[in-house]
N, C-alpha and C positions, 0 to 999 in steps of 0.2 A: 682544179690545179693548175696552176700557172708556170708547167714545165710541160717541154715536149722532148722524149727521152726518143735516141735513135740509137740502135746494136750497130756497132762497124766490127765485124769475124773479118779478123786477116788468116787466115788459112782457109746411167740412170739415177736418175736424182739420188742422192748420197745423205744421211742419217748424221749429222755432227753433232759435234760438242757444242753446250754453251758459254765455258769457261773459252773462247777462242779470241784470235786477234781484234784488237780494236784498232782506229788510225792515232796515231799519237797526238796527244794536244787536240783531240777532236771540239773539245769546249772552247779552245782558243781562251785559254785562261793564264798562261805560262807565257811570259815574254821578258826575256833576258835582256833582248835587244829590240827599242822600241821601233824598229823599220818590219819585224815580222816575226811573228810569233813562232813560239820554238819548236824546231822539226819540220817547219815548212820554208820555201824559201819565195824570197819576191824579186822584184828588180835589182832593191839596192842589195841581194846576195850576188843576183849575175853578173850585174855592175855596178859594184861599190862608190855608193855615192849618189848613183842616179836614181832619179824618182822617189826618192825616198818617202816621198810624203803621199804615194798613191795606195799604201796599207798602213793603216793604223790600229792601234787597241781602242774599242769602244767601251768604255765602263757603262755608259747610261743606256744603251740601247742593247738590249739581250734579252733571250728566252730562258738562259741557264748559268748560274756560276757567276762570274765576277768579269765577264767581260765577252766581249766578240769582235769578230775581224771585220775592218770596216775597208772598202776595195773602192778606188775611184777611176774614171775615164779626165785627163786630163790634158792641156796643150802643157808641153815641156819644151824647156831650150835644148835644141839637139843642133849643136854647131851656130851657123848664123840663125838656122831657123827656128821656127815653135812648130814641133808635131805632137798631134794627140793621140795621145799613148794609152792604151787601155791597163789598168792595174791588175795585178792576178797575185793568187798564192797558190804554191804550188808543196804537195808531201810529198818531200826529196830533194832532190838537188837541181838547181838549175845551172849553164853555163851560157856563155855569150862569146861569138866570136865574131868582129865585123863582117866578115865576108860570110857568114853564113847564119839563120835564123836559130831564135834559144834551144836548146836542148834539155830536155826534160828527162830526170832522171827517177826511177820510184825508190819506193823503198822495200826492203826485203819482206817478205806478207806471206807465210806458210799455212794459210786456212782459205777456204773455202765460204765466204758468204753468201745467203740467200736474200738476203734486203739490205738495201741501203736507207740510212735515215737524214736527212738536215734539216735546218730551219734556214729560210732568207726572206732579204727584206732587200725591195730592189725600187727605186726610183730612178725617171729621169724624164726631162724636159720634153724631147721629144722620141720619137720611136725607136726605142734600141732595144739590144738583147742581151743578158748576159749568159755568161758559158760555166756547165760544170760538164767535166770531164772525170771519166773514171777509167782504169785501164789494170787489166791483169795479164801477166806474164807466166808462161808456163813452158819452159823451153823455146822448143819451135814456135808456139803459138801464142798471138796477141790478143785480146777480147776487150775491146773498148765500149762505152756506153758516152753518149754525149745529151747533155739537157740544155736547152736553149730557154734561159730563165727569162721570164716577163715581169712587166710591173706588177708592185704587188699594192701600190696606190698608200705609201706609207706604213702598212700591217706586215707582221711574221705570216709566212705560210710555212705549215710542214710538210716535208715531202716523204712520202715514203713509196720506194721502188722495189717491186717484187723482180730479184734474177732467176727465172727460171725458164730460160727460152734453151731452144736446143743446144743453139752452139756454146753457148756457157757450159751447160752441166757436161755434154759430150768431149770437150775440149780441153777445160778446166779441171785438173785434179782437186783433190782434196788440200793437197799441198803443192800451193803453185808457188812461184819463184818471188813475184816483185806485183809490186801495187804501187800503181799511179792516180792521184787524185789532184784537181787545177777546177780552183775557183776564177774568172776573168769577170769584170763588171763592165765589157764591151765584148762584140763578138760579130765578125766579118767586117765588112764594108758600112753598114749602119753605123760605126762607133758614134758617141753625140758627147760632147764635152760635159762636164757634171754628174753624168751617168755611176750612180751609186749602189754599191753591192755590198750587204751584210749577211756572215754566217753564222752559223752558231750549232752546237750539237748534232757534231757528226758520226756518225757511230754506224756501226754493221749490225744485223741479226743472225741468227744463224737457225735453220729447222733442225728439227728435232721433234722426236713422239713423244706425249703429254708423259709415258713412262718414268721419263728424265727426270723428272720433279718431284721423284720419292725422298729426294736427298735435298729438303728446303730448311729455311731457318725461317721460324717459327716465332721469333719475337715481335715481328710485325704483324698485326692482324689484319685482313683484308676480306670484306664481302661486296657483294653486289646488289641494288634495288633499282628500281622492281625484279623480283625475280619469281614468277615468272616476267618477261618481258617482250614487250610489242612493237615499240618501235624505238625509245632510247633507254639504256641501261647506263646508272652510273656507280664505278667501280670506287671503293671508298677505302682507305689505308689508313692505321692509326696513328701514322708519321709519315711525312715528306719524305718522298723518294723522287731520286732521278735515275733515270731507266726506260725500260720498255716492260710491257705489255703483250703477252700473245695469247690469242684463242684459237682451240684446236674444235675442229667436228667430232662428230661420234667415230671417223673412219681416222680419225690422227692427223688431217690435214691441215694445216694453216690457215686459218680464215683472217686474221689480220693480227700486225705484228707492229706498235706503235709505242712513240713517243711518250714516255710520264716524266712528268715535273713537277711534284706537289702530293696532295694527298687525297687527291681524288681526280677521274677520269671519266669522261663519256664518251660509250659506244653507240655508233647510229648501228642498228637491229635490224632498221624497218627493210631491207632488204635479204636479210638472213632467212633460210629456211626454218621452218619451224624443227624444234629438236632439244635435247641436251649438248652443250658445250663444257669444254674444260679453259678455265683461263690461269696462267700465270704471271705471275708479278719478276721482276729480275733487275738487279742495280745494274750501274755501268760494268764492272768487272764480269758480267754475263752469272752472278749468283743467283739460284731460283732461292725467292725470299716468305714466299707462298703461296698457296694455286688454291681455286674452287671452281661452284658450277655453276653453270648460268643456263635456264631454259629459253626459249624464244617459243611462244605460242600468239599464233594472232586470231 
């Protein structure tokens, strides 16, 4: 996984429902304005007309839907001089004052997710890192996660990050106040010209016990093979689904929660303990589509 996460805490796990809040336009498919995806902000929204080319819609390179967001670091004219400016896109609003740095403001968010998913591709001609920032605010408590995104050599990487640290679980309630997400094409003093970051399929997952999948939509058939499995198991669906798949062990603990795009998905079960597992498939709105059992025997 080409990402290093750090928890920044400024200050008992709870079972949540699945039909919970998701980031607005997390697939970056809606662009009323060509300079930024709907619901997100960029340099062009913070300073109208400035650095508009740093964030664009990419219909050719994506992992799902119709497009992804493409973010670049580039030399931009600032008065008489050229300045190397990292591009960014932020869920929420961004304001700028000549005498102060950019101010990022998140969006109202009233659920506490347990996992964050996104896909990214990052290219740079020299050593550089992109940035992912996620911040939850609950009253006077602020919890932030930062991820340094490293080059992916022109390929897409899917990120799955579990937020189960004590600071987050003990200080952010199931109904926090706001959420901030930021993706940036360069981070720190190592910014390089033409570093380019693509992002797609941003979504959250929510922990729940297996019993929550009793109310399911059986129109989509789902099965897994080989079953029992010892190394790799393939999930097969009767039609294409964009969503997620969760796997629970016999004690109801989440073993994995992964992005699903299409009608099949591979699980690497080589490191799973022998035993019986429950898997459940969900659409992008968190609706349970179907479930089943998977046995691991080595």
